[in-house]
C-alpha positions in Angstrom: -36.7 -3.2 20.4 -33.7 -1.1 21.3 -31.3 -3.3 19.3 -33.7 -3.2 16.3 -33.8 0.6 16.5 -30.0 0.8 16.7 -29.7 -1.6 13.7 -32.1 0.6 11.7 -30.2 3.8 12.6 -26.8 2.2 11.6 -28.3 1.1 8.3 -29.6 4.6 7.7 -26.2 6.2 8.5 -24.3 3.7 6.3 -26.8 4.4 3.4 -26.2 8.1 3.7 -22.4 7.5 3.8 -22.7 5.8 0.4 -24.6 8.7 -1.1 -23.1 11.6 -2.8 -24.5 14.1 -0.3 -22.5 12.7 2.6 -19.8 15.2 3.6 -18.6 15.0 7.1 -16.8 18.3 7.6 -15.9 20.6 4.7 -12.4 21.7 4.2 -13.6 25.3 4.4 -14.3 25.0 8.2 -10.7 24.0 9.0 -9.3 26.6 6.6 -11.4 29.3 8.2 -10.1 28.4 11.7 -6.5 28.5 10.5 -7.1 31.8 8.7 -8.6 33.3 11.9 -5.5 32.4 13.8 -3.3 34.0 11.1 -5.4 37.2 11.2 -5.0 37.3 15.0 -1.2 37.0 14.7 -1.1 39.7 12.0 -3.2 42.1 14.1 -1.0 41.5 17.1 2.1 42.1 15.0 0.7 45.4 13.7 -0.6 46.4 17.2 -4.3 46.7 16.1 -5.6 45.6 19.5 -9.0 47.3 19.2 -9.6 45.5 15.9 -8.5 42.3 17.5 -11.1 42.7 20.3 -13.8 43.4 17.8 -12.8 40.3 15.8 -12.8 38.1 19.0 -16.3 39.4 19.9 -17.7 38.7 16.5 -16.1 35.3 16.3 -17.8 34.4 19.7 -21.2 35.5 18.4 -20.6 33.9 14.9 -23.9 32.5 13.8 -22.3 30.6 11.0 -20.3 28.5 13.5 -17.3 28.6 11.3 -19.3 26.9 8.5 -19.4 23.6 10.5 -22.6 21.8 9.8 -22.5 19.8 13.0 -22.3 23.0 15.1 -25.2 24.6 13.2 -27.4 21.6 13.7 -26.5 21.5 17.4 -27.6 25.1 17.8 -31.0 24.5 16.2 -31.6 21.4 18.4 -30.7 23.5 21.4 -33.3 26.1 20.5 -35.9 23.4 20.1 -35.1 21.8 23.4 -35.3 25.2 25.1 -38.6 26.1 23.3 -37.1 29.3 21.9 -39.3 29.6 18.9 -38.3 33.2 18.1 -34.6 32.4 18.3 -35.0 29.3 16.1 -36.9 31.3 13.4 -34.3 34.1 13.5 -31.4 31.7 13.2 -33.1 30.1 10.1 -33.7 33.5 8.6 -30.0 34.4 9.1 -29.0 31.2 7.2 -31.6 32.0 4.5 -30.1 35.5 4.0 -26.5 34.3 4.3 -26.5 31.0 2.4 -29.9 29.8 1.0 -30.7 33.0 -0.9 -27.6 32.4 -3.1 -28.7 29.0 -4.3 -30.4 28.3 -7.6 -34.1 28.5 -7.9 -34.4 24.7 -8.3 -33.2 24.2 -4.6 -35.8 26.5 -3.1 -38.4 23.7 -2.7 -35.9 21.6 -0.7 -35.1 24.6 1.6 -38.8 25.2 2.2 -39.3 21.5 3.0 -36.5 21.5 5.5 -37.9 24.7 7.1 -41.4 23.0 7.6 -39.8 19.9 9.0 -37.8 21.9 11.5 -41.0 23.7 12.8 -42.8 20.3 12.9 -39.9 18.9 15.0 -40.4 21.8 17.4 -44.2 20.9 17.7 -43.5 17.2 18.2 -40.9 17.9 20.9 -43.4 20.2 22.7 -46.2 17.6 22.5 -44.0 14.8 23.7 -42.7 17.0 26.6 -46.3 17.9 27.6 -45.9 21.6 27.0 -49.3 22.2 25.3 -48.9 26.0 26.0 -45.9 26.1 23.7 -48.0 24.4 21.0 -50.8 26.9 21.4 -48.2 29.8 21.4 -46.8 28.4 18.1 -50.1 28.6 16.2 -51.0 32.0 17.7 -47.7 33.5 16.4 -47.5 31.8 13.1 -51.2 31.4 12.2 -51.3 34.5 9.9 -48.2 33.2 8.0 -49.0 29.5 7.6 -52.8 29.3 7.5 -52.8 29.8 3.7 -50.4 27.0 3.1 -51.9 23.6 2.3 -49.1 21.7 4.1 -50.2 23.2 7.5 -54.0 22.8 7.1 -54.4 19.6 9.1 -51.9 20.7 11.7 -54.2 23.2 13.3 -56.1 20.4 15.1 -52.9 19.2 16.9 -53.6 21.2 20.1 -57.0 19.6 20.4 -55.9 15.9 20.1 -55.4 13.9 23.3 -53.0 11.4 21.7 -51.7 12.7 18.4 -49.1 10.0 18.2 -51.9 7.5 17.4 -53.5 9.6 14.8 -52.7 8.3 11.2 -52.0 11.8 10.0 -49.3 12.5 12.7 -48.1 9.0 13.6 -45.0 9.2 11.3 -43.8 12.4 12.9 -43.8 11.0 16.4 -41.4 8.1 15.5 -37.7 8.3 16.4 -36.8 7.2 12.9 -38.4 10.3 11.4 -36.5 12.6 13.7 -33.2 10.9 13.1 -33.7 10.9 9.3 -34.5 14.6 9.3 -31.4 15.5 11.4 -29.2 13.5 9.1 -30.7 15.1 6.0 -30.3 18.6 7.5 -26.7 17.9 8.4 -25.9 16.6 4.9 -27.7 19.5 3.2 -25.7 22.1 5.1 -22.5 20.2 4.5 -23.1 20.2 0.7 -23.9 23.9 0.8 -20.9 24.9 2.9 -18.6 22.8 0.7 -20.0 24.4 -2.5 -19.5 28.0 -1.3 -16.9 30.0 -3.2 -13.5 30.1 -1.4 -12.2 33.6 -0.8 -8.9 34.6 -2.4 -7.2 34.7 1.0 -7.8 30.9 1.4 -6.7 29.9 -2.1 -3.2 29.2 -0.8 -4.5 26.1 0.9 -5.4 24.5 -2.5 -2.0 25.5 -3.9 -0.2 23.9 -0.9 -2.3 20.7 -1.4 -1.4 20.6 -5.1 2.3 21.0 -4.2 2.2 18.2 -1.7 0.4 16.0 -4.3 2.9 16.8 -7.0 5.8 16.0 -4.6 4.3 12.7 -3.7 3.8 11.8 -7.4 7.4 12.8 -8.1 8.7 10.5 -5.2 6.5 7.7 -6.6 7.9 8.1 -10.1 11.5 8.2 -8.8 10.9 4.9 -7.1 9.4 3.4 -10.1 12.3 4.6 -12.3 14.8 3.1 -9.8 13.0 -0.2 -9.9 13.0 -0.3 -13.7 16.7 0.6 -13.8 17.5 -2.3 -11.4 15.5 -4.6 -13.6 17.3 -3.5 -16.8 20.7 -3.9 -15.1 19.8 -7.4 -13.9 18.6 -8.3 -17.4 21.8 -7.0 -19.1 23.9 -9.0 -16.6 22.0 -12.2 -17.3 22.3 -11.8 -21.0 26.1 -11.1 -20.7 26.5 -14.2 -18.6 24.6 -16.3 -21.2 26.8 -14.9 -24.0 30.0 -15.7 -22.1 28.8 -19.3 -21.4 28.1 -19.8 -25.1 31.5 -18.4 -26.2 33.3 -20.5 -23.6 31.6 -23.7 -24.9 32.4 -23.1 -28.5 35.9 -21.7 -28.1 37.8 -25.0 -28.2 35.9 -26.3 -31.2 36.5 -23.1 -33.2 40.2 -23.3 -32.5 40.4 -26.8 -34.0 38.6 -25.8 -37.2 40.7 -22.7 -37.6 43.8 -25.0 -37.7 42.4 -26.8 -40.8 42.5 -23.9 -43.2 45.9 -22.8 -42.0 47.4 -26.2 -42.7 45.7 -26.2 -46.1 47.2 -22.9 -47.0 50.7 -24.0 -46.0 50.3 -27.1 -48.2 49.3 -25.0 -51.1 52.3 -22.7 -50.6 54.6 -25.8 -50.7 52.9 -27.1 -53.8 53.3 -23.7 -55.5 56.9 -23.6 -54.6 57.5 -27.1 -56.0 55.8 -26.3 -59.2 57.9 -23.2 -59.6 61.0 -25.1 -59.5 60.1 -27.7 -62.1 57.0 -27.9 -64.2 57.6 -31.6 -65.0 58.0 -32.6 -61.3 55.0 -34.5 -59.9 52.6 -32.8 -57.5 53.5 -33.3 -53.9 51.3 -35.5 -51.8 49.1 -33.4 -49.4 49.3 -34.1 -45.7 46.1 -35.2 -44.1 44.4 -32.3 -42.3 41.6 -32.0 -39.8 39.2 -31.2 -42.6 40.2 -34.3 -44.6 39.7 -36.5 -41.6 36.2 -35.0 -40.6 34.8 -34.7 -44.2 34.6 -38.5 -44.9 32.9 -39.0 -41.5 30.2 -36.4 -42.0 27.8 -38.4 -44.2 27.7 -41.2 -41.6 27.1 -38.8 -38.7 23.7 -37.8 -37.5 22.4 -35.0 -39.8 20.3 -32.2 -38.4 16.7 -32.6 -39.4 14.1 -30.1 -40.5 14.8 -26.4 -40.6 18.4 -26.8 -39.3 19.3 -29.0 -42.2 17.8 -26.7 -44.8 19.6 -23.7 -43.3 22.9 -25.5 -43.3 22.4 -26.6 -46.9 21.6 -23.1 -48.0 24.7 -21.8 -46.1 26.9 -24.3 -47.8 25.6 -23.5 -51.3 26.1 -19.8 -50.6 29.6 -20.4 -49.4 30.4 -22.5 -52.5 29.1 -19.9 -54.8 31.1 -17.1 -53.2 32.7 -15.0 -55.9 36.4 -14.3 -56.2 37.6 -10.8 -55.3 37.2 -8.4 -58.2 41.0 -7.6 -58.3 42.0 -11.2 -58.8 39.2 -11.7 -61.4 40.3 -8.7 -63.4 43.9 -9.9 -63.3 42.9 -13.3 -64.5 40.9 -11.9 -67.4 43.8 -9.6 -68.4 46.2 -12.5 -68.5 43.7 -14.6 -70.4 43.2 -11.8 -73.0 47.0 -11.2 -73.3 47.7 -14.9 -73.8 48.5 -15.6 -77.5 47.0 -18.5 -79.3 49.0 -21.7 -78.9 51.5 -22.4 -81.6 52.7 -25.8 -83.0 55.7 -26.7 -80.7 57.4 -23.6 -79.8 56.8 -21.8 -76.5 58.2 -18.4 -75.8 59.3 -17.0 -72.5 56.3 -14.7 -72.3 53.9 -17.6 -72.7 55.6 -19.4 -69.8 55.2 -16.4 -67.5 51.6 -16.1 -68.4 51.0 -19.8 -67.7 52.6 -19.3 -64.3 50.4 -16.4 -63.4 47.3 -18.4 -64.5 48.3 -21.2 -62.3 48.7 -18.8 -59.4 45.2 -17.5 -60.0 43.8 -21.0 -60.1 45.6 -21.9 -56.8 44.1 -18.8 -55.2 40.6 -19.8 -56.2 41.2 -23.3 -54.9 42.3 -21.9 -51.6 39.1 -19.9 -51.2 37.0 -22.9 -52.1 38.8 -24.9 -49.4 38.1 -22.1 -46.8 34.4 -22.0 -47.7 34.2 -25.8 -47.3 35.9 -25.6 -44.0 33.4 -23.1 -42.7 30.5 -25.3 -43.8 32.1 -28.3 -42.1 32.5 -26.3 -38.9 28.8 -25.4 -38.9 27.8 -29.1 -39.4 30.0 -30.3 -36.6 28.8 -27.6 -34.1 25.2 -28.8 -34.7 26.2 -32.4 -34.3 28.0 -31.7 -31.0 25.0 -29.7 -29.7 22.6 -32.6 -30.5 25.0 -35.0 -28.8 25.0 -32.9 -25.7 21.2 -32.7 -25.7 20.9 -36.5 -26.0 23.4 -36.9 -23.2 21.5 -34.5 -21.0 18.2 -36.4 -21.7 19.8 -39.7 -20.8 21.1 -38.1 -17.5 17.6 -36.8 -16.7 16.0 -40.2 -17.3 18.7 -41.9 -15.2 18.2 -39.3 -12.4 14.4 -39.9 -12.5 15.0 -43.6 -12.2 17.2 -43.0 -9.2 14.5 -40.9 -7.6 11.9 -43.6 -8.1 14.3 -46.1 -6.4 14.8 -43.8 -3.4 12.7 -44.6 -0.3 10.0 -42.1 0.7 11.2 -39.3 3.0 10.3 -39.3 6.7 8.4 -36.3 8.0 8.9 -34.6 11.4 6.1 -33.9 13.8 5.8 -30.3 12.7 5.5 -31.3 9.0 2.8 -33.9 9.9 0.8 -31.2 11.8 0.9 -28.7 9.0 0.3 -31.3 6.3 3.1 -29.8 4.1 5.2 -32.4 2.3 8.4 -31.8 0.4 9.2 -34.1 -2.6 12.8 -34.5 -3.6 13.6 -34.0 -7.2 17.0 -34.9 -8.7 18.4 -32.2 -10.9 21.6 -32.8 -12.9 24.3 -30.2 -12.4 25.8 -28.3 -15.3 29.2 -30.0 -15.0 27.6 -33.5 -15.1 28.3 -34.2 -11.5 26.0 -36.1 -9.0 22.4 -34.8 -8.9 21.3 -32.5 -6.1 18.0 -33.0 -4.3 15.9 -29.9 -3.9 12.5 -29.5 -2.4 9.7 -29.4 -4.9 7.2 -26.6 -4.1 3.8 -26.5 -5.7 3.1 -23.7 -8.2 0.3 -22.2 -6.2 2.4 -22.0 -3.0 5.2 -20.2 -4.9 2.8 -17.6 -6.1 1.6 -17.0 -2.5 5.1 -16.7 -1.2 6.3 -13.9 -3.4 3.5 -11.3 -4.1 5.7 -8.4 -2.9 9.1 -7.2 -4.0 11.2 -5.8 -1.1 12.8 -2.6 -2.5 14.7 -1.6 0.6 14.9 -2.0 4.4 16.2 0.7 6.8 16.9 0.6 10.5 16.3 3.4 13.0 18.2 2.9 16.2 17.8 6.2 18.0 15.7 4.7 20.8 17.4 3.1 23.8 14.5 1.3 25.4 11.5 -0.7 24.4 9.2 0.8 21.7 5.6 1.4 22.6 4.2 3.2 19.5 5.3 3.8 15.8 2.9 5.5 13.5 3.0 7.0 10.0 1.8 10.6 9.5 -1.4 11.1 7.5 0.6 12.3 4.5 3.0 9.3 4.8 6.2 11.5 4.8 7.4 10.9 8.4 7.1 8.5 11.4 6.5 9.2 15.1 7.8 6.7 17.6 7.8 6.5 21.4 9.5 4.3 24.0 8.8 3.4 27.6 11.3 6.1 28.8 9.0 8.9 27.5 11.2 9.8 24.5 9.3 10.6 21.3 11.1 10.8 18.0 9.8 12.3 14.8 11.8 11.2 11.8 11.9 10.9 8.0 12.5 7.4 6.5 13.2 8.2 2.9 15.8 8.1 1.5 17.5 7.4 4.8 16.3 7.7 8.4 16.9 11.2 9.7 15.5 12.6 13.0 13.4 15.7 12.7 12.4 16.4 16.3 13.0 14.8 19.7 10.3 15.2 22.5 11.2 14.5 26.1 8.6 13.6 28.6 8.9 13.1 32.4 6.4 10.2 32.3 5.9 7.4 29.8 3.8 8.1 26.7 0.6 6.0 26.9 -0.9 7.1 23.6 0.2 8.7 20.4 -1.9 10.0 17.5 -1.4 12.1 14.4 -3.8 14.9 13.7 -5.5 14.5 10.3 -5.7 18.3 9.4 -3.1 19.7 9.5 -0.9 16.6 9.3 2.1 18.2 11.0 0.5 18.2 14.5 0.9 15.3 16.9 -1.1 14.4 20.0 0.7 12.9 23.0 -1.0 11.4 26.1 1.0 10.6 29.2 0.4 8.9 32.6 0.3 12.2 34.5 -3.0 13.8 33.4 -1.6 15.7 30.4 -2.4 15.8 26.7 0.0 17.7 24.5 -0.4 19.1 21.0 3.0 19.3 19.4 3.9 21.0 16.1 6.6 18.9 14.3 7.6 21.6 11.9 8.0 24.4 14.5 9.3 21.9 17.0 7.4 23.2 20.0 4.4 22.4 22.2 1.3 24.4 21.1 -1.0 23.4 23.9 -0.7 21.2 27.0 -4.1 20.4 28.4 -4.9 18.9 31.8 -7.4 16.1 32.2 -9.3 14.8 35.2 -6.7 14.0 37.9 -8.8 11.1 39.1 -8.1 9.4 35.7 -4.5 10.4 34.9 -3.7 7.7 32.4 -4.5 8.6 28.7 -4.7 5.1 27.4 -5.9 5.7 23.8 -6.6 8.6 21.5 -8.3 8.8 18.0 -8.5 12.0 15.9 -11.6 12.5 13.8 -11.1 12.6 10.0 -12.0 16.3 9.9 -9.3 17.2 12.5 -11.8 19.3 14.5 -12.0 17.0 17.6 -10.5 13.9 19.1 -11.6 11.1 21.4 -9.4 9.9 24.3 -9.9 7.1 26.8 -8.6 7.8 30.3 -8.3 5.5 33.3 -7.2 5.4 36.9 -3.6 5.0 37.8 -4.0 2.0 40.1 -6.7 -0.3 41.4 -9.6 -1.3 39.1 -9.7 -0.5 35.4 -12.3 2.2 35.8 -12.2 4.8 33.1 -13.9 7.4 30.9 -14.3 8.0 27.2 -14.2 11.8 26.4 -14.5 14.0 23.3 -12.2 17.1 23.1 -12.3 20.1 20.8 -9.0 20.3 18.8 -9.1 24.1 18.4 -9.7 25.0 22.0 -8.2 21.8 23.6 -11.2 21.7 26.0 -13.5 18.9 27.0 -16.7 18.9 24.9 -18.6 15.9 26.3 -18.3 12.4 27.7 -19.5 9.5 25.7 -21.7 7.0 27.6 -19.7 4.1 28.9 -21.8 1.3 30.6 -20.7 -0.1 32.9 -18.3 2.7 34.1 -15.9 0.3 35.8 -14.0 -0.4 32.6 -11.6 1.6 30.4 -11.2 1.9 26.7 -8.0 0.4 25.4 -8.3 1.2 21.7 -10.5 3.4 19.5 -10.9 4.0 15.7 -13.1 6.2 13.5 -14.7 5.6 10.1 -13.5 7.5 7.1 -16.1 10.3 7.7 -16.2 10.2 11.4 -19.8 9.2 11.8 -19.0 6.0 13.7 -16.5 5.2 16.4 -15.5 1.8 17.7 -13.8 1.1 21.0 -12.4 -2.0 22.6 -12.4 -2.1 26.4 -10.8 -4.0 29.3 -13.9 -6.1 29.8 -13.6 -7.7 26.4 -16.6 -5.8 25.0 -16.6 -3.9 21.7 -18.8 -0.8 21.6 -20.0 1.2 18.5 -20.9 4.9 18.9 -22.9 7.2 16.8 -20.8 10.4 16.7 -23.6 12.6 15.4 -25.9 11.7 18.4 -23.0 10.9 20.8 -24.7 7.7 21.8 -23.7 4.0 22.0 -25.5 2.2 19.2 -24.6 -1.4 20.1 -22.1 -3.5 22.1 -21.2 -7.2 22.3 -18.7 -9.5 24.0 -15.8 -10.0 21.7 -13.0 -11.6 23.7 -12.7 -13.5 27.0 -9.9 -11.0 28.1 -9.0 -7.4 27.3 -9.4 -6.0 23.7 -6.0 -4.7 22.7 -6.6 -3.4 19.1 -9.6 -2.7 16.9 -9.9 -1.4 13.3 -12.6 -1.0 10.7 -12.2 -2.9 7.4 -11.5 -0.9 4.3 -15.1 -1.1 3.1 -16.3 -0.4 6.7 -18.7 -3.3 6.7 -16.8 -5.2 9.4 -14.5 -4.7 12.4 -11.3 -6.6 13.2 -10.1 -7.1 16.8 -7.3 -8.7 18.7 -7.5 -9.6 22.4 -5.7 -11.0 25.4 -7.1 -14.4 24.6 -4.9 -14.6 21.6 -7.7 -14.4 19.1 -7.9 -12.4 15.9 -11.6 -12.0 14.9 -13.8 -10.3 12.4 -17.2 -8.9 13.3 -20.2 -7.6 11.3 -21.2 -4.0 11.6 -24.7 -4.7 10.2 -25.6 -7.6 12.5 -25.0 -7.0 16.2 -22.4 -9.4 17.7 -22.2 -11.6 14.6 -18.7 -13.1 14.3 -17.8 -13.4 10.6 -14.4 -15.2 11.0 -12.0 -16.4 13.7 -8.7 -15.9 11.8 -5.9 -18.4 12.6 -3.1 -16.0 13.5 0.3 -17.3 14.8 1.0 -17.6 18.5 2.3 -14.4 20.2 0.8 -12.0 17.7 -1.7 -10.4 20.2 0.6 -10.0 23.3 1.5 -9.5 26.1 5.1 -9.6 24.9 7.8 -11.2 27.0 11.6 -11.0 26.8 13.6 -13.4 29.0 17.3 -13.3 29.9 20.0 -14.8 32.1 19.6 -14.9 35.8 15.9 -15.1 35.7 15.5 -11.7 34.0 12.0 -11.3 32.5 10.4 -8.2 30.9 6.7 -8.2 30.2 5.1 -5.4 28.1 1.3 -5.0 27.5 0.3 -3.9 24.0 -0.2 -0.2 23.6 0.3 0.5 19.9 -1.2 -1.0 16.7 -1.0 -4.8 16.6 -2.0 -5.1 13.0 -2.3 -2.9 9.9 -3.9 -3.3 6.5 -2.7 -2.3 3.1 -4.5 0.2 0.9 -7.0 -2.3 -0.5 -7.5 -4.3 2.6 -6.3 -7.6 1.0 -3.2 -8.0 3.2 -2.6 -7.5 6.9 0.7 -7.0 8.8 1.0 -8.5 12.3 3.6 -8.8 15.1 5.9 -11.7 15.7 8.9 -12.6 17.8 11.6 -11.4 15.4 9.8 -9.1 12.9 6.5 -8.8 11.1 4.4 -11.3 9.1 2.2 -10.3 6.2 -0.9 -12.4 5.7 -3.4 -12.5 2.8 -7.0 -12.2 3.9 -9.3 -14.8 2.5 -12.7 -16.2 3.4 -12.2 -16.9 7.1 -8.6 -17.8 6.4 -5.1 -16.2 6.6 -2.4 -17.2 4.1 1.2 -16.4 5.1 2.7 -14.3 2.4 5.9 -12.6 3.5 8.1 -12.4 6.7 9.8 -9.1 7.5 12.6 -10.2 9.9 15.5 -8.2 11.3 14.6 -8.0 15.0 16.1 -9.8 17.9 13.2 -9.3 20.3 9.4 -9.3 19.9 7.7 -6.6 17.7 5.1 -4.7 19.7 3.8 -2.1 17.3 3.3 -2.1 13.5 1.9 0.3 10.9 1.5 0.2 7.1 1.6 3.4 5.0 -0.6 3.5 1.9 -0.1 7.1 0.8 2.0 6.0 -2.2 1.9 3.0 -4.5 5.1 1.7 -2.9 3.6 0.5 0.4 5.9 1.0 3.4 5.8 -1.1 6.6 7.3 -0.1 10.0 7.9 -2.5 12.9 9.1 -1.6 16.4 10.4 -4.1 18.9 11.3 -4.3 22.5 15.0 -3.8 21.9 14.4 -0.2 20.7 15.0 -1.0 17.1 12.6 0.1 14.3 12.8 -1.3 10.8 11.2 0.3 7.8 10.5 -2.0 4.8 9.5 -0.6 1.4 7.4 -3.1 -0.6 6.2 -3.1 -4.2 3.4 -5.3 -5.5 4.6 -7.7 -8.2 
């Protein structure tokens, strides 16, 4: 029955999360807290101490609770549990004057319904606690007010019923589901109201700052896209240039041979002209055979190009043959022809002889041009013939290479290839220079697509640490990284365009846990082994608060900040002995303990924790191998199940928050359902050594063993790919139905990677991997 009730409550919470009304903590609450601190600083600066005292007193007695819906609901439940009916009604009246009266008239019915349900919850709690005098007191005080309302008519018999929980009229109100539903509805209603309230002018700078940060991120993203496009254009231009050079080099020798033909023809024509000038009766000299004369008789017997190529060549030849003579020569020839007198009987004058010589010169010039045009046409035909000959030769080589491959014996596979079932087929590819074929492995098309889904834009190394890395985490905004090592040194640094250290934090004891605060994103939480939790400002480069925890449990093993930034959860444990620990919730503003979450049995400690996107649910993995799911509105453990045979090292919600992923000391990577308790959805086949503990061996029996402390896996923005640890870098897998497909290896390390993270703040996803040699590598990826 308890498991069924927990399942119903989880379904109810998830249904509300999908609705529009679900708002965990409005931005106005965090902005009001920061503005209060700024006002305090200003009053101290001006010396207005009396005004500061009045402000502090009014903040302590603030009934609005800083516009935090969870605090307001807690105050109402406190009044109900203490049977303070007057204080409860006065508190609701204050909210009515302060907030509800400013709503539109259409929302008044909902406000009245919530008011009636709140009073009915008071009566149900009094009846269940056996305080019948409180029930009678309720009707005595409120009878004049509610006796005329039809909604309260049947409730006046409640003090006279012996078992009202069995009465059909009141049975629903005495169920736990009704109370939980009303509390969630009241919380969401207040969240919507506080979120919709107009923001004062003094708080408007927060929105401007958020816009500036968004514009800066968009500019960075556009710069990266422009750089990628420029690189592609440069590569494309280089490829085209190389292709053009190869074509020119192949046709250079043939062009030189055909250029020699017209030159020889012109020299022959000059000799002929000179011979005719000497004697008109001398016979024409015999022309020497040229390259054109030797090629031209062979052209008809050669292989002619077919189709469009032949038509284009024929058209080009006709055009070249019909090419007109230059206008100057044509006008000269026409003038000579017009000046030529009609032939006489036998007598030829000196002028007529000169005109005949000029006419012969013009005809020789026309013949030379015709020869040049024919030479060009012959050159085009021969180039096509040579190209076809090369293609036929290449096809013959390909067929011969394929025959050689068929004659080759089948390749022998090693044991590793036999296990994985991957075969490599040798394919003979002829080289460009016609040398022996080269055998290359044939990869299926599907495998090629899986191997290259990402484009690695850049990889940068950060080598400021001098010992093994324990944590490396991106900030919420994705602009910087915080990393820690086993010597207690914490570095905060920018990774773009080059790694630059922003701040260095020294600690006397090793840092056990590291967490970025969600709001504001410049704050960093650090948990040590000596009972301290520090809140560090990375911009001001100073410690804001250093809180002391229970000295019986000095190790702060894990921390998780709520999405609103108003609180955080930390798991603490004993220094030595058994793994007994506690799971506590702290207020971020005051850095004081709020409450302890139930941890059964107490002789275990939480190794890892994670929130949902709105902070309603918290998951933790413990040293006993059990995963526990907490309701952070009721601060109760909803469900738990045995997930691993050893310790649970890392847990995370899926992107749609319908499942939980976990890694444990048993080397398993598993996926669990949130809706069905303890139902394992998949046992993902991750590589060996991805879950830790991590070991480095050396000469002389040296051996270093490190237990996991940071994130062992990280998802991309859409949850389709996961980054894991390996012995020399990181491996990215593609998530499928109960399968993992290896996609990309991010190497560059000489020792095991112990912590990873994946930033999804921008389109260009950035991965960080930290190893035991103190080296951190940042890889910027782009989805192809």
